[in-house]
N, C-alpha and C positions, 0 to 999 in steps of 0.2 A: 397460742390463743385458739379456742374453739371457734368453729365457723359461725355459730349463732352469735357469739360475742363480736366477731369480726363483722358480721352483717349489720348488727345493731350499731356499731361504731362508724360504719362507712355509708349507710343509706342516706339518701336525701330526705330530710324530715317531711317536706311537703308531699313526697311521693310514697310515704310509708306504706299505705294500704295497697299500693300497686306492685310491691315486691312479692317474691315467692314467700308463702307463709311457712317458713322452714320450721319454726317451733311447733306449729300445729301438726305438720306432717310427721315430725319426729315423735310427738306425743302419740299419734295414731299408731306408729310402728311399735313403740314400747308397750302400749296398752294391748295391742294384738298379741304380742309375745306373752305378756303376763296373764292374759285371759284365755290363752289357748289350752285345750285339754292336755292332760299329761301324756307324754309319749309312751310312758310305761303302762298306763292304765287304759288309754283309749285305743280304739281300733285305728290302724293306719289310714283306712278309707275315710273315717270320720275326721281325722286330723287333716287329711288332704282336702276334704270339702270345706273345712273351716278356713284354711288358708286361701283356698280358691275364692271363697266368698269375700274374704278380706281384701285380696288382690283386686277384685272387681271394684270394690268401694275405693280403695287407695288410688288405683290408676284413673278412676273417674274423677277423683279430687285433683289428681295431677293434670288431667285434661282441662279442668276448669281454671286452674292456676296458669297453665300454659296459654290458654285463650285470653285470659286477663292481661298477661304480660305482652302477648303479641299485639293486642288491641292498643294498649297504652303506648307501646314502643312505636307503632305505626303512626299514631296521632302526634306524638312528640316529634317524630322524624319529619312528618309533613309540615308541622309548624316550623321546625328548624330550617327546612328547605325554603319556605316562604320568606322567613326572616333574612336568610342569606341572600336571596334574590333582591329583597328591598335594600339591604346594605350595599350590595354590589352596584345596584342602580344609583344609589345616593353617592357612592364613591366615584362612579364614572361621571356623574353630573358635576361633582365638586372639582374633579380633575379638568373637565372641559371648561368650567367657569374660571379656574385658575390659569388656564392657558391663554386667556384673553390679554392679560397684562402681567408681565413678569416683574418681580422685584429683584433687587441686587442679590447675587448668589450668596453673599456673606451672611445674610439674615438667617438662613437655615440650611441644613444639609438634606432635609427631606424634600421629596418632590412637591408635596403640598405646601411646605413652608417657602419654597422658592417661587411659588406662584401667588397670584393675588387672591389668596384665600384667608378669610378672617381667622385669627387664632382660636376664637371660641368654636368655630366650625370644626377645626382640626381636633380640638380637645373633645368635642362631642363625638366625632367619628372614632377616635381612639377608645373612648369609654364604651361606645356602643359595640365595637368589635371585641373588646376585652370581656364584656358581659356575655355577649353571644358565644364567645369561645368557652367561657366557663360553663354555660349551659350545655354545650356539646360534650365537654369532658364529663359532666354529671350524667348525661345520657349514655355515654360510652361506659361509664362506671356501672350504671343500671344494667346495661347489657351483660357485662362481665359477671357481676354479682349474681344475677339470676341464673346464668348458665352454670356457674360454680355451685349454686344452691341446688339445682336439679342434679348435678353430677354427684354431689355429696349425699343427698338424701336417697337417691336411687342406689348408690353404693352401700349405704347403711341398710337399705331394704334387703339387698341380696345377702349381706353379711348376717343379719339377724334371722332371716328365713331360710338361709342355706340354699338359695336359688340363684339363677342368673337372668330372671325376667326383667329386673331393673335396668341392667345394661342394654338388653335388647330394646326396651321401651325408649331409653335415652337415644340410642342410635336411630331408631325408627321415627321418633317424634321430635325430640328436643333438638337434635343435630340437624333436623330438616325444618325447624321452626323459622318463621320469618325474622324474629328478633335476633336469631343467631347467625343465619346465613346472609342476612342483609349487611353489606359493608359500606353503605352510603355514609354512615357516621364517620368512618375513617377518612373517606374521600372529602367530606365537608371540613373535617379538622385540618387536613393537609391544604385544602384550597384557602381556608381562612388564614392559616399561617403564611401561605405564599402571598396572598393579597395584602396582608398587613405588613409583611416584610418588604415587599417590592414597592407598593404604592404609597404606603404611609411612612415607613421608616427608611426609605431610600436604599433598600437592599441590605441593611444592617440586621442580620438575623439574630445576633446576640442581644441587641437592644430590643428587637421585636419580641423575642421569647421572654425577655425579662418583664416586659409589659403584660404579656399574655399568661405568664406563669400562674398556675393554679396551686394553691397551698395544699399540702398533703392532707387527706382526710384522716381524722382521728389522730392528729398531731399531739405528741406528748408535751407537757409543760416542762420548762427549764428547771432542773433541780436547784440551781443557784437562786432563781427567783423564788422558788418555794422556801428555801432556807431564809432568805431575807424577809419574806412575809411572816414566817414564824418568829424570827428574831425580833423584828420591830413590833409585832403584835404582842408578844410576851413582855417586851420592855414597856409598851404603853400600858398594859394592865397593871404592872407594878407601879409605874409612875402615877397612874390615875388613882390608885389606892393611896399613894403618898400625898397626892393633892388633897383628897378628901380629909385624911387625918390631919394634915397641916392646917387646912381651913378651919377644922373644928377646934383644934387645940392651940393654934397659933394666931388665929384670926385671919380676916380677909381684907386687911386695910382699914382705914378710918371709917369708911362707909362700905359695907359688904355689897350693897347694891351696885356700886360703881364697878367693882371687880367682876361681879356677876354679868353685867351688861357688856363689859369689855371682852370677855372670853366666851360668852354663850353662843354668839353667832358663828365664829370659826368652828366650835365644837359640833354644831348642827351640820355644817357643811362637810366636815370630816366624817361624821357618822353617816351622812347620806352617801358619800363616795364609797365608804367601806361596804355598806349594805347593798349598794349598786353592784359591787364586785360579787357579793353573795348571790344577788339576782342573776348575774351573768352565768355563774356556775350552775345555778338551778335550771336556767333556760337551756344551757348547752347539754347538761346531763339528761334532760327530759325531752330533748329533740325540738325545742322551740327555737326557730331560726331568727334570733334577734339581729343578726348581721343583715339579713334581708329586710326585716321590719324597719330598722333604723336607717337602711340604705347606706351601710358602711362599706368600705372597700374590703371585699372578702380576702384580698391578698395582703392587707396591712391594716390590722385593727388590734386594739388592746384585748388581752385575755383577762379572765377574772383575777388572775394572780397579779398582773400588772396594775390593775385598778386597786386591789387591796394593798399592794405594796405602796402606792402613792398615799393612800389613806393612812396606813400604819406609820409611815415616815412622818407625815404631818401631825399625826396623833402624838408621836413622841415629842416633836418640836412644840406642839401646843402645851403638853404637860410641863416641859422644861420652862417655857415662858411663864406659865402660871406659878410655878415654884419660885422663879426669879422675882415675880411680882410680890409674892408673899414674904420672901426672905430678902427683900431689896436692901434693907439696912445692914444686915449681916454681910451681904455680898458687896456693899458699897457701890451700887448702881442706881441710876434714876428709876423710880418705881414704875413710871409710865412708859419707859423705853421698851419694856417687854411686849405690851400689846401692839405698840407701833411697829416693832420688829416683826411680829407675827403677821400683821396685816400686810406689811410691805413685802414680806417673803411670799405670801400666798398670791398676791397680785403679780409679783415679778414672775412667779412660776407660770401663771396663766397667760400672761401677755409677753412672755419671753419670745422675741422674734427669731432667735437662732434655731437651727434644726437640731435641737437637743431636747432631752427630757420629753419624749413622746410628742414631737412637734405636730404630727398629723392629727393626733387625737385632740390636742389642745386647740389647734386651728378649727377642728370640727365643732368643739364645744363653744368657742367664741363666735363662730359663724351662726350656729343655731341660736345662741343666746341673743345675738344682735337681731336676728329675725324675730325672736319673741318680743323684744323691746320695741321693735318697729312695727308691730302689728297695729293695724290691719293692712299694711302697705305691701305685704308679700304673700304669695301663695303659701298655704299652710300644709306642711307635710306632717307625717306621724311624729317624727322627732321633735318638731316645733311644739306641737301641743302636748306631747309627753313631758318635755322639759318645763313648759309653762305650768303643768299640773304639779311637778315636783316643787317649783317655786312657791306654789300656794301652800305647801306643807312646811316651808321654812320662813314664814312671815316674821317670826320674832327676830331672825337674823337681819331682816330689812329694818325692823323697828329700832334695832340697836345702832344703826348707822347714824341717824340724826342725833342720838344721844352722844356718840363719840365725837361728832363734829362740834356739837355744842360744848362738850367738856374741854376739848383741846383748844377751842376758840377762847374760852375763859381762863384756861390754865396751859399756856403754850410752852412752859419751860420743862415739862416732863418730870419735875421734881415732886417729891411728896410734900405737900403744903397743908396749911390749915384749912384751905378751901377743899371741901369734900365733894363738890359736885352736886350738892343737894338741889340746887335750882334746876339743873338739867334733869335730875331724876324726877322732879315734880312737874316738869314741863308738860303742859297740855295744849300746846299750840296746834294750829291747823296742819302742821307738817306731819305729825304722827298718823292721823287718819288718812291723809293723802298717800303716804308711804304704805300703809296697811292695805289700801284699796288696790294698789298697783298690780300685784300678781293676779287678782281676780279680774281686773280690767283687761289685762293682756289676754287672758283666756276668753273673756267676753268679746274682745275685738277679733280674736281668731275665729270664733263661732260666726260672727257677722260676716267676716271675709269668706268663710266656707259657704255660707248661705248665698253670698253674692256670686261665687263661682259655680255653685251647683243648682241654685234656685230651689233647694229642698228645705221647706220650713221645718220639717221634722227629719232629722233630729237637731239641726243646727240652731234654729231659733229657740227651741225648747231648752237646749243645752245652754244657750246664752242667758236665758231667763234664770237658770240655776245659779250662774255666777253673779247675776244682777242682785239676787237675794243677799249676797255677801256685802254689797254696797250698803244696804239698809242696816245690816248688823253693825257695820263700822260706824255709820252715821249716827244711829241711835245710841251706840255705846259712847261716842264722843259727846253727844248732847247730854247724856246722863252724867258724864264726868264733869263737864263745865258748869252744870246746874246743881250738882250735889250739895254745894255749900249753902244753898238757899232752902234746903229741906232738913228737917230734924233726923229722919231716917230715910233709907233708900225706898222703903215701901210708900212713902209719901210723894215720891218723884214719879210723875207720869211717864217720863222717858225711860224709866227702869222697866216698866211693863212693855213698852214698845220694843225695847231691846230684847226682852225675854221672848216675846212672840216672834220677832224677826229671826232670832237664833234658832228657835224650834222649827220654824218653817224651812230655814236654810239647811239645817241638819237633816230633817226628814227628806227634803228634796234631794240633797246630795247623796244620802244613803240609798234611797230608791234608785237613783241613777247609777250608782256604783254597782249594785247587785244586778239590776235588770239590763242596763245598757252597756256599761263598761265591761262587765264580766259575763253577760249573757246567761245568767243563772235563772232559776225558777222557770225553766222552759217547760211548756205543756207536754212536749214530746220527750221528756227526760228518761222515760222507761225505768230501768232498774236504778238509775242514779237519781234517787228521789230528791226533789227540790233543786237539782243541779241542771245539767243539760244532757242531751243524748250522747255526745262525745266529749270525753275529758282526756287530758294529756297526763296529768300527774297521777301517780299510782294509787295514792290513798284518798278515798272520798272524805275521810275525816279532816284532811287538810282544807278542803273546801268548806266544810261545816265550821271549822275553826275560824276561817277567814270571814264567813258571814257574821258570826257572833263578835269576833274581834273588831270588825269594822263598825258594827253597831255600838259597841261599848266606847270605842275611842272617838267616834263621831259625836257622841254625847258626853264626852269627858268634861266639857266645859261646865256641865251642870254641877259636878262634884266640886270643881274649882270655885265656881260662884258661891256655892253653899258654904264652903270652908272660909272663903274670904269675907263674905257677909257676916258670918258668925264670929269672925275675929280670930279664928284658929290659925290662919296662914296669911303671910304677906303675898301680895299679887305677884311680885317678882319671883318668889319661891315657887308658886304654883305654875307660873309660865315656864320656869326652868325645868320643872318636873314633867309637864305635859308636852313641851316642845319635842324632846327626844322620842316620846311615845307617838307623837304625830308622824315623825319621820319613820318610825317603825311601822305604823299603819300604812303609810305610803309604800314601804318596802313590800308588805304583803299584797297590797293593791297591784303593784307592778307585775307580780307573778300571774295573776288572773287576767289583767288587762292585755298583756302580751300573748297569753295563751289564746284569748279570744281572737286577737288579730291574726295569730298564727293559723288558727283553724279556718279563718276566712281565706287565707292564702292556700291552705291545703285543699279547700273546695275548688279553687281555680288551678291547682297543681302548679302554682307560681313559685319557682325555686330560685330565680335570679331576677335582678332588676330589669324592667322593661324600659330600655333607653331608646327614645324616639329622636332620631337625628333631625328630621324635618317634620315636626308635628303639624297636622292640618286639622283645624277645628271644623266641626260639622257645618257651622254657619259659614265659615270661609269657603268650604267646598260648594255649598249652595250658591253663594254669591258669585263664585267663578263660573258655575254653570249658567246662572242667569245672565252674566255678562256676555257669555259666548252666544246666547240666544238673541241678545239685543243687537240692533243694527249699529248703534254707536255705544258699544259696551264700555269703553274706557272714556270717561269724561274728565274735563279739566276741573281741578279742585275749586277754582273760582266760581264755576257755574254749578257747583254741587248743591249749594243752599237754594239757589234760585229754582232749580228743577227738581227739588226734593219731593214735593207732593205728587208731581206727575210720575216720577219714577216709582214711588210707592204704589200708585194705582196700577201701573204696568205690572209690577211684581205680583200684586194681588190677582190680577187677571191670569198671569202665567201659572200661578199656583192652582187656580181654579181649573185651568184648562189642562195642565200637565200633572206630573207626579207630585206627591207630597214631599215635605222635607225629610220625613223618615225614610221614604223610598229612596231618595237621593243619597242618603247617608248609609244605607244598608249595603 
């Protein structure tokens, strides 16, 4: 592998601009050789002056690169030293706290576990040390890659120009540079390993290093997994075409709408999972650190092939179940056993408690999903609101759940009967609008929670208003449906116009937010990237323009659906079945730009690993502690707290006026 490819595969994405600009320096060398006067025609003195002038420019560029690398390395090294000091201090305090009261030795083999230390505290310490260790390894990798880059490019300089100035410059400047001669990073790595082994894992180095293990950068995918993805994906394509042809020529049961609603939801979920795998591939190949953004375990997470494998396997199972539903009489099986089997299998896979079938990934999905459902009672992370946004794109899957419950409630024997489920198909009870509102409500509640935590009206309350517009779309749509029998045409129904206006406002609001806030496009400082932003990650600008147009078209896809349904050309269920996969595709494109925008925010902070705080202290908590230290009777009994509340508030106001501000105390 060429060094340029090796460098691209092993750099830390958030530090991309801080590495040696190897490609630019190599291009300078080749351009100098190509543009040099011909040795046969030009005078040797002219040739010598040409290369002397080039060397002056080239080594000046090397100086700038070396200064950049030295500065960045020094900053990250100082940051790592401070973090290590904080971790050691917290570990020492924890050990002292645990020494007060010992527990029975059989409870744990680790020093912390033997003492009176909460399990959550031990887990937080382990996580903090493992993330810190990962950051040290990334910094060590940064050190080695940059030195290798200088060595390679200066060697290439000497080879192309037939001189030895590059070697001399390397010996004089690079090998004396701070980022190379400083070995504090090696010392910190050894001290971290020693502290983690002795104080946390009780001297068990094998167990400690297993926890601290850093996955190899640029790791190749498993050929066996690649084969399975190709096999099951190909099988799904063939079976899917068979399903379509069978539905056309053989029929789709007594009432095609029943079969459509039975299998539409699982198909949308499978499509979403597969496209998520494609998302992961795109993020990884473009250097977008989705592992950090989603706060996944960098040592143990699913690759894009693992995700696509799960989707393709369930895609094959879905197609087989649909074919069993269509040919149930020929196969001699109950017609409605196929959808029941499919739903049961998917739920069993997700909720399987055993440590099989990607247990950690399934646990992560269930945990995030439960936090979404319980909004606004939990602090909102990126993964929480990202998943809630995905749920807003598979609303039809939620709407099919009440239908399935209704259908099997009235036809519990799973057999093909004269009852076609028409009453459940025509059901317009309050359940459907409530279910349709749920995904938007979850995002709305998350925005309110984020406002509560940050006290920032913009963007959180403005974003909440965007999801609130969806409430009106659903409510007016429901009112239009239940009152449509009282009017000769839809145009006579006033709720129809309310629905149209609400849908237009909601779509415009959502599209504007997508482009400007979620994607960060149409930046005034875009420069050459017209209508985009100053910095972009993906190589082709046309991908961005396609995303802008595609998002607009699919955001307003409901207008085409409404026109065709009102004109009598299409059934509502057919249009929903066509538009639902397109909405999942729209979200798939949205994911690329949303994570790119988040990634660029991390790049601006050079944040490459999770910041794990073992003992977080809020600014207000720190202020309170300092105030209590200044008061004569700083610690008061809880019973007397209410009685003396107004007096204490007055004292605090006086202290703030006489002393420092809260901002000064927190700085």
